[in-house]
N, CA, C and O atoms as a DFTB+ gen file, in Angstrom:
492 C
 N C O
     1  1       0.842      -1.168       0.033
     2  2       0.006       0.014      -0.007
     3  2       0.886       1.249       0.011
     4  3       1.770       1.398       0.855
     5  1       0.630       2.099      -0.911
     6  2       1.381       3.364      -1.016
     7  2       0.819       4.408      -0.122
     8  3      -0.399       4.582      -0.068
     9  1       1.667       5.119       0.591
    10  2       1.199       6.204       1.454
    11  2       1.133       7.459       0.652
    12  3       2.113       7.858       0.023
    13  1      -0.032       8.097       0.667
    14  2      -0.224       9.347      -0.075
    15  2      -0.607      10.413       0.916
    16  3      -1.788      10.509       1.249
    17  1       0.303      11.219       1.409
    18  2       0.027      12.191       2.456
    19  2      -0.898      13.293       1.987
    20  3      -1.500      13.970       2.820
    21  1      -1.037      13.502       0.678
    22  2      -1.959      14.539       0.213
    23  2      -3.390      14.070      -0.031
    24  3      -4.235      14.827      -0.508
    25  1      -3.648      12.789       0.312
    26  2      -5.017      12.296       0.155
    27  2      -5.945      13.085       1.058
    28  3      -5.697      13.210       2.257
    29  1      -7.001      13.613       0.489
    30  2      -7.990      14.422       1.193
    31  2      -7.499      15.799       1.574
    32  3      -8.206      16.512       2.287
    33  1      -6.333      16.204       1.139
    34  2      -5.820      17.488       1.506
    35  2      -6.584      18.586       0.730
    36  3      -6.988      18.386      -0.415
    37  1      -6.769      19.729       1.375
    38  2      -7.419      20.851       0.704
    39  2      -6.616      22.072       0.927
    40  3      -5.949      22.181       1.956
    41  1      -6.639      23.006       0.015
    42  2      -5.958      24.235       0.161
    43  2      -6.658      25.108       1.189
    44  3      -7.882      25.110       1.318
    45  1      -5.838      25.843       1.908
    46  2      -6.410      26.747       2.904
    47  2      -6.861      27.995       2.125
    48  3      -6.089      28.584       1.368
    49  1      -8.116      28.374       2.330
    50  2      -8.628      29.565       1.687
    51  2      -9.656      30.243       2.547
    52  3     -10.213      29.678       3.487
    53  1      -9.882      31.493       2.176
    54  2     -10.899      32.276       2.914
    55  2     -12.185      32.250       2.204
    56  3     -12.212      32.166       0.976
    57  1     -13.262      32.320       2.923
    58  2     -14.605      32.379       2.311
    59  2     -14.769      33.714       1.695
    60  3     -14.309      34.725       2.226
    61  1     -15.435      33.726       0.556
    62  2     -15.690      34.981      -0.166
    63  2     -16.812      35.765       0.500
    64  3     -16.709      36.982       0.656
    65  1     -17.880      35.083       0.892
    66  2     -19.070      35.720       1.515
    67  2     -19.739      34.663       2.391
    68  3     -19.281      33.525       2.492
    69  1     -20.817      35.070       3.007
    70  2     -21.515      34.150       3.933
    71  2     -22.094      33.002       3.270
    72  3     -22.163      31.939       3.886
    73  1     -22.531      33.101       2.049
    74  2     -23.060      31.978       1.250
    75  2     -21.982      30.975       0.988
    76  3     -22.215      29.774       1.125
    77  1     -20.806      31.423       0.614
    78  2     -19.684      30.523       0.394
    79  2     -19.277      29.844       1.668
    80  3     -18.979      28.650       1.652
    81  1     -19.250      30.560       2.780
    82  2     -18.898      29.927       4.061
    83  2     -19.929      28.878       4.449
    84  3     -19.551      27.825       4.961
    85  1     -21.189      29.117       4.231
    86  2     -22.254      28.204       4.550
    87  2     -22.125      26.922       3.692
    88  3     -22.294      25.806       4.185
    89  1     -21.826      27.118       2.419
    90  2     -21.677      25.966       1.507
    91  2     -20.475      25.110       1.927
    92  3     -20.537      23.881       1.880
    93  1     -19.373      25.772       2.340
    94  2     -18.201      25.011       2.759
    95  2     -18.463      24.270       4.054
    96  3     -18.001      23.140       4.211
    97  1     -19.188      24.867       4.984
    98  2     -19.511      24.154       6.217
    99  2     -20.408      22.959       5.939
   100  3     -20.177      21.872       6.468
   101  1     -21.429      23.153       5.111
   102  2     -22.317      22.017       4.777
   103  2     -21.563      20.902       4.046
   104  3     -21.824      19.722       4.278
   105  1     -20.633      21.274       3.168
   106  2     -19.814      20.294       2.482
   107  2     -18.972      19.469       3.481
   108  3     -18.882      18.245       3.380
   109  1     -18.357      20.185       4.456
   110  2     -17.543      19.487       5.436
   111  2     -18.399      18.551       6.286
   112  3     -18.004      17.425       6.586
   113  1     -19.599      19.050       6.673
   114  2     -20.498      18.278       7.483
   115  2     -20.942      17.007       6.760
   116  3     -20.963      15.925       7.346
   117  1     -21.294      17.148       5.495
   118  2     -21.749      16.003       4.710
   119  2     -20.594      15.018       4.517
   120  3     -20.810      13.806       4.538
   121  1     -19.371      15.525       4.329
   122  2     -18.210      14.623       4.219
   123  2     -18.025      13.786       5.457
   124  3     -17.790      12.581       5.367
   125  1     -18.129      14.423       6.632
   126  2     -18.009      13.695       7.862
   127  2     -19.085      12.612       7.994
   128  3     -18.800      11.485       8.398
   129  1     -20.349      12.980       7.639
   130  2     -21.449      12.011       7.796
   131  2     -21.272      10.872       6.821
   132  3     -21.561       9.726       7.165
   133  1     -20.808      11.146       5.619
   134  2     -20.614      10.048       4.685
   135  2     -19.457       9.143       5.085
   136  3     -19.455       7.955       4.761
   137  1     -18.497       9.684       5.768
   138  2     -17.294       8.897       6.153
   139  2     -17.544       8.112       7.489
   140  3     -16.742       7.244       7.833
   141  1     -18.572       8.388       8.193
   142  2     -18.771       7.738       9.510
   143  2     -18.811       6.242       9.439
   144  3     -18.238       5.626      10.339
   145  1     -19.430       5.563       8.461
   146  2     -19.333       4.091       8.463
   147  2     -17.857       3.605       8.239
   148  3     -17.423       2.604       8.809
   149  1     -17.154       4.323       7.427
   150  2     -15.761       3.960       7.166
   151  2     -14.897       4.182       8.419
   152  3     -13.991       3.397       8.694
   153  1     -15.179       5.252       9.177
   154  2     -14.499       5.498      10.408
   155  2     -14.732       4.349      11.389
   156  3     -13.819       3.860      12.055
   157  1     -15.977       3.953      11.438
   158  2     -16.325       2.855      12.360
   159  2     -15.580       1.591      12.038
   160  3     -15.081       0.928      12.948
   161  1     -15.483       1.225      10.761
   162  2     -14.794       0.006      10.414
   163  2     -13.263       0.148      10.497
   164  3     -12.579      -0.802      10.878
   165  1     -12.735       1.296      10.154
   166  2     -11.286       1.479      10.182
   167  2     -10.736       1.334      11.596
   168  3      -9.727       0.666      11.826
   169  1     -11.430       1.980      12.541
   170  2     -10.939       1.995      13.921
   171  2     -11.604       0.914      14.751
   172  3     -11.373       0.891      15.960
   173  1     -12.409       0.018      14.201
   174  2     -13.074      -1.056      14.882
   175  2     -13.813      -0.569      16.107
   176  3     -13.644      -1.123      17.193
   177  1     -14.632       0.461      15.951
   178  2     -15.343       1.024      17.050
   179  2     -16.554       0.194      17.409
   180  3     -17.253      -0.307      16.529
   181  1     -16.804       0.047      18.699
   182  2     -18.006      -0.659      19.185
   183  2     -19.152       0.296      19.372
   184  3     -19.994       0.105      20.250
   185  1     -19.190       1.335      18.543
   186  2     -20.190       2.375      18.652
   187  2     -21.001       2.348      17.317
   188  3     -20.406       2.276      16.242
   189  1     -22.302       2.404      17.389
   190  2     -23.076       2.378      16.151
   191  2     -22.838       3.652      15.322
   192  3     -22.463       4.700      15.847
   193  1     -23.063       3.523      14.044
   194  2     -22.833       4.652      13.111
   195  2     -23.719       5.788      13.499
   196  3     -23.319       6.945      13.364
   197  1     -24.923       5.512      13.983
   198  2     -25.838       6.605      14.391
   199  2     -25.238       7.421      15.539
   200  3     -25.416       8.639      15.580
   201  1     -24.539       6.779      16.461
   202  2     -23.940       7.543      17.559
   203  2     -22.764       8.357      17.079
   204  3     -22.500       9.433      17.615
   205  1     -22.045       7.867      16.073
   206  2     -20.951       8.627      15.539
   207  2     -21.483       9.855      14.789
   208  3     -20.919      10.946      14.881
   209  1     -22.548       9.660      14.068
   210  2     -23.185      10.786      13.321
   211  2     -23.749      11.781      14.307
   212  3     -23.719      12.982      14.040
   213  1     -24.269      11.323      15.454
   214  2     -24.801      12.258      16.468
   215  2     -23.683      13.079      17.051
   216  3     -23.843      14.279      17.274
   217  1     -22.536      12.446      17.304
   218  2     -21.369      13.170      17.855
   219  2     -20.874      14.199      16.851
   220  3     -20.527      15.318      17.230
   221  1     -20.840      13.841      15.608
   222  2     -20.420      14.769      14.574
   223  2     -21.346      15.969      14.526
   224  3     -20.896      17.106      14.379
   225  1     -22.663      15.708      14.654
   226  2     -23.591      16.811      14.710
   227  2     -23.369      17.732      15.895
   228  3     -23.455      18.955      15.785
   229  1     -23.084      17.114      17.028
   230  2     -22.837      17.901      18.258
   231  2     -21.609      18.781      18.088
   232  3     -21.597      19.934      18.517
   233  1     -20.552      18.218      17.443
   234  2     -19.327      18.970      17.268
   235  2     -19.563      20.193      16.317
   236  3     -18.995      21.262      16.541
   237  1     -20.382      20.027      15.286
   238  2     -20.746      21.102      14.414
   239  2     -21.653      22.129      15.115
   240  3     -21.511      23.336      14.923
   241  1     -22.568      21.628      15.914
   242  2     -23.542      22.481      16.651
   243  2     -22.812      23.384      17.645
   244  3     -23.275      24.489      17.929
   245  1     -21.694      22.932      18.167
   246  2     -20.960      23.772      19.148
   247  2     -20.633      25.140      18.614
   248  3     -20.575      26.115      19.362
   249  1     -20.412      25.211      17.281
   250  2     -19.955      26.450      16.657
   251  2     -21.050      27.029      15.717
   252  3     -20.755      27.760      14.771
   253  1     -22.271      26.687      16.004
   254  2     -23.364      27.149      15.133
   255  2     -23.476      28.649      15.037
   256  3     -23.731      29.191      13.962
   257  1     -23.287      29.329      16.162
   258  2     -23.568      30.756      16.231
   259  2     -22.296      31.612      16.126
   260  3     -22.268      32.735      16.630
   261  1     -21.277      31.106      15.495
   262  2     -20.060      31.914      15.231
   263  2     -20.421      32.971      14.220
   264  3     -21.014      32.659      13.188
   265  1     -20.083      34.203      14.487
   266  2     -20.498      35.318      13.602
   267  2     -19.349      35.903      12.836
   268  3     -19.590      36.755      11.980
   269  1     -18.123      35.517      13.072
   270  2     -16.974      36.101      12.360
   271  2     -16.522      35.122      11.271
   272  3     -16.298      33.936      11.511
   273  1     -16.403      35.673      10.083
   274  2     -16.063      34.863       8.909
   275  2     -14.630      34.234       9.051
   276  3     -14.382      33.103       8.634
   277  1     -13.730      35.016       9.648
   278  2     -12.370      34.468       9.786
   279  2     -12.377      33.297      10.797
   280  3     -11.633      32.334      10.611
   281  1     -13.168      33.359      11.816
   282  2     -13.298      32.263      12.774
   283  2     -13.857      31.021      12.101
   284  3     -13.400      29.906      12.356
   285  1     -14.822      31.214      11.262
   286  2     -15.411      30.081      10.516
   287  2     -14.339      29.467       9.609
   288  3     -14.247      28.245       9.493
   289  1     -13.527      30.321       8.966
   290  2     -12.489      29.736       8.089
   291  2     -11.451      28.932       8.906
   292  3     -10.935      27.923       8.426
   293  1     -11.154      29.377      10.121
   294  2     -10.226      28.635      10.939
   295  2     -10.829      27.291      11.395
   296  3     -10.162      26.257      11.403
   297  1     -12.126      27.352      11.776
   298  2     -12.827      26.124      12.151
   299  2     -12.879      25.135      10.972
   300  3     -12.689      23.933      11.157
   301  1     -13.134      25.641       9.788
   302  2     -13.167      24.779       8.627
   303  2     -11.818      24.156       8.336
   304  3     -11.749      22.995       7.931
   305  1     -10.719      24.922       8.539
   306  2      -9.403      24.399       8.377
   307  2      -9.096      23.302       9.381
   308  3      -8.464      22.302       9.039
   309  1      -9.552      23.487      10.649
   310  2      -9.350      22.472      11.630
   311  2     -10.181      21.217      11.352
   312  3      -9.727      20.093      11.562
   313  1     -11.392      21.436      10.881
   314  2     -12.242      20.302      10.513
   315  2     -11.629      19.494       9.359
   316  3     -11.656      18.263       9.375
   317  1     -11.095      20.173       8.392
   318  2     -10.500      19.489       7.240
   319  2      -9.235      18.731       7.670
   320  3      -8.967      17.634       7.181
   321  1      -8.461      19.327       8.591
   322  2      -7.239      18.622       9.073
   323  2      -7.629      17.391       9.860
   324  3      -7.021      16.334       9.685
   325  1      -8.642      17.499      10.736
   326  2      -9.134      16.330      11.467
   327  2      -9.661      15.257      10.562
   328  3      -9.417      14.072      10.792
   329  1     -10.380      15.647       9.537
   330  2     -10.946      14.737       8.584
   331  2      -9.821      13.962       7.845
   332  3      -9.882      12.743       7.689
   333  1      -8.833      14.695       7.414
   334  2      -7.685      14.089       6.692
   335  2      -6.933      13.114       7.606
   336  3      -6.589      12.003       7.203
   337  1      -6.682      13.561       8.865
   338  2      -5.953      12.670       9.751
   339  2      -6.734      11.446      10.132
   340  3      -6.173      10.366      10.313
   341  1      -8.043      11.616      10.254
   342  2      -8.906      10.430      10.653
   343  2      -8.981       9.437       9.493
   344  3      -8.768       8.244       9.705
   345  1      -9.270       9.886       8.297
   346  2      -9.421       8.935       7.196
   347  2      -8.112       8.414       6.623
   348  3      -8.115       7.397       5.928
   349  1      -6.999       9.077       6.892
   350  2      -5.692       8.556       6.483
   351  2      -5.138       7.609       7.534
   352  3      -4.045       7.065       7.374
   353  1      -5.889       7.411       8.606
   354  2      -5.540       6.499       9.673
   355  2      -4.244       6.965      10.373
   356  3      -3.408       6.151      10.768
   357  1      -4.105       8.288      10.513
   358  2      -2.946       8.866      11.206
   359  2      -3.253       9.002      12.714
   360  3      -2.400       9.457      13.475
   361  1      -4.430       8.622      13.133
   362  2      -4.793       8.717      14.548
   363  2      -4.828       7.337      15.141
   364  3      -5.009       6.337      14.447
   365  1      -4.651       7.309      16.442
   366  2      -4.846       6.004      17.160
   367  2      -6.235       6.007      17.711
   368  3      -6.950       7.008      17.706
   369  1      -6.595       4.810      18.200
   370  2      -7.976       4.608      18.688
   371  2      -8.282       5.582      19.829
   372  3      -9.410       6.063      19.944
   373  1      -7.305       5.871      20.657
   374  2      -7.547       6.808      21.810
   375  2      -7.852       8.196      21.315
   376  3      -8.620       8.912      21.957
   377  1      -7.278       8.613      20.189
   378  2      -7.568       9.941      19.663
   379  2      -8.971      10.046      19.166
   380  3      -9.586      11.107      19.279
   381  1      -9.507       8.978      18.615
   382  2     -10.889       8.958      18.122
   383  2     -11.867       8.821      19.288
   384  3     -12.912       9.471      19.302
   385  1     -11.534       7.983      20.257
   386  2     -12.423       7.757      21.392
   387  2     -12.516       8.930      22.352
   388  3     -13.424       8.965      23.183
   389  1     -11.603       9.893      22.265
   390  2     -11.676      11.067      23.172
   391  2     -12.934      11.842      22.950
   392  3     -13.394      12.535      23.857
   393  1     -13.519      11.751      21.761
   394  2     -14.784      12.462      21.480
   395  2     -15.962      11.830      22.139
   396  3     -17.009      12.468      22.251
   397  1     -15.845      10.566      22.595
   398  2     -16.945       9.829      23.168
   399  2     -16.819       9.681      24.659
   400  3     -17.554       8.886      25.244
   401  1     -15.940      10.391      25.301
   402  2     -15.782      10.328      26.770
   403  2     -16.991      10.990      27.407
   404  3     -17.551      11.927      26.839
   405  1     -17.402      10.520      28.575
   406  2     -18.575      11.164      29.237
   407  2     -18.314      12.619      29.654
   408  3     -19.261      13.386      29.829
   409  1     -17.039      13.008      29.816
   410  2     -16.743      14.401      30.196
   411  2     -17.052      15.333      29.016
   412  3     -17.260      16.529      29.222
   413  1     -17.085      14.810      27.793
   414  2     -17.392      15.633      26.620
   415  2     -18.880      15.982      26.524
   416  3     -19.264      16.890      25.787
   417  1     -19.702      15.264      27.263
   418  2     -21.146      15.549      27.247
   419  2     -21.410      16.868      27.957
   420  3     -21.041      17.019      29.121
   421  1     -22.059      17.855      27.263
   422  2     -22.301      19.147      27.864
   423  2     -23.066      19.118      29.149
   424  3     -22.835      19.972      30.006
   425  1     -23.980      18.170      29.337
   426  2     -24.726      18.094      30.595
   427  2     -23.924      17.613      31.774
   428  3     -24.214      17.955      32.920
   429  1     -22.900      16.809      31.489
   430  2     -22.117      16.194      32.562
   431  2     -20.799      16.976      32.804
   432  3     -19.928      16.483      33.522
   433  1     -20.645      18.133      32.243
   434  2     -19.372      18.867      32.258
   435  2     -19.066      19.370      33.657
   436  3     -17.943      19.167      34.117
   437  1     -19.975      20.005      34.357
   438  2     -19.693      20.607      35.641
   439  2     -20.387      19.851      36.769
   440  3     -21.542      19.450      36.625
   441  1     -19.715      19.659      37.854
   442  2     -20.358      19.015      39.024
   443  2     -21.361      19.984      39.647
   444  3     -21.276      21.188      39.404
   445  1     -22.296      19.494      40.432
   446  2     -23.341      20.359      40.988
   447  2     -22.838      21.407      41.963
   448  3     -23.419      22.486      42.082
   449  1     -21.755      21.087      42.659
   450  2     -21.160      22.110      43.565
   451  2     -19.662      21.891      43.723
   452  3     -19.116      20.905      43.227
   453  1     -19.021      22.785      44.393
   454  2     -17.521      22.719      44.486
   455  2     -17.070      21.460      45.239
   456  3     -16.153      20.771      44.792
   457  1     -17.688      21.164      46.344
   458  2     -17.228      20.072      47.180
   459  2     -17.369      18.742      46.428
   460  3     -16.475      17.900      46.511
   461  1     -18.441      18.542      45.719
   462  2     -18.639      17.297      44.901
   463  2     -17.531      17.187      43.867
   464  3     -16.923      16.128      43.715
   465  1     -17.266      18.274      43.157
   466  2     -16.184      18.259      42.187
   467  2     -14.805      18.019      42.825
   468  3     -13.976      17.285      42.287
   469  1     -14.590      18.639      43.954
   470  2     -13.328      18.404      44.668
   471  2     -13.134      17.000      45.106
   472  3     -12.040      16.453      44.968
   473  1     -14.168      16.389      45.635
   474  2     -14.069      15.014      46.065
   475  2     -13.928      14.019      44.917
   476  3     -13.357      12.941      45.085
   477  1     -14.446      14.383      43.767
   478  2     -14.324      13.535      42.577
   479  2     -12.946      13.691      41.940
   480  3     -12.545      12.849      41.136
   481  1     -12.221      14.739      42.280
   482  2     -10.896      14.950      41.711
   483  2     -10.969      15.713      40.427
   484  3     -10.006      15.689      39.660
   485  1     -12.053      16.388      40.145
   486  2     -12.188      17.142      38.902
   487  2     -11.750      18.559      39.112
   488  3     -11.817      19.097      40.217
   489  1     -11.301      19.154      38.038
   490  2     -10.898      20.583      38.094
   491  2     -12.075      21.485      37.734
   492  3     -11.935      22.708      37.725
């Protein structure tokens, strides 16, 4: 098997206008959704494809209300880099599974009070 480091690589570019930024975000989102079955088989995940797609949706929803075009371009660059690293199998299983840790769940992020968090050893 030949290693092709430029597989899935994209040029870094700025969005021309909001319509272009929206189209680029939707294209990145669709690419992640289409690749989720392949990600599951490549990394031998014991997670259903629907859960992977839900997590992808949550990651995109985190940045739904970003209002600066330059910030959107940076987020798109990061998404494309993650996509390339994931599908080129440059990540290990622990890198992929970090997205599915219970600490990543927005509802479970903060303990109810300081003492509980202290006793659990959380920061």
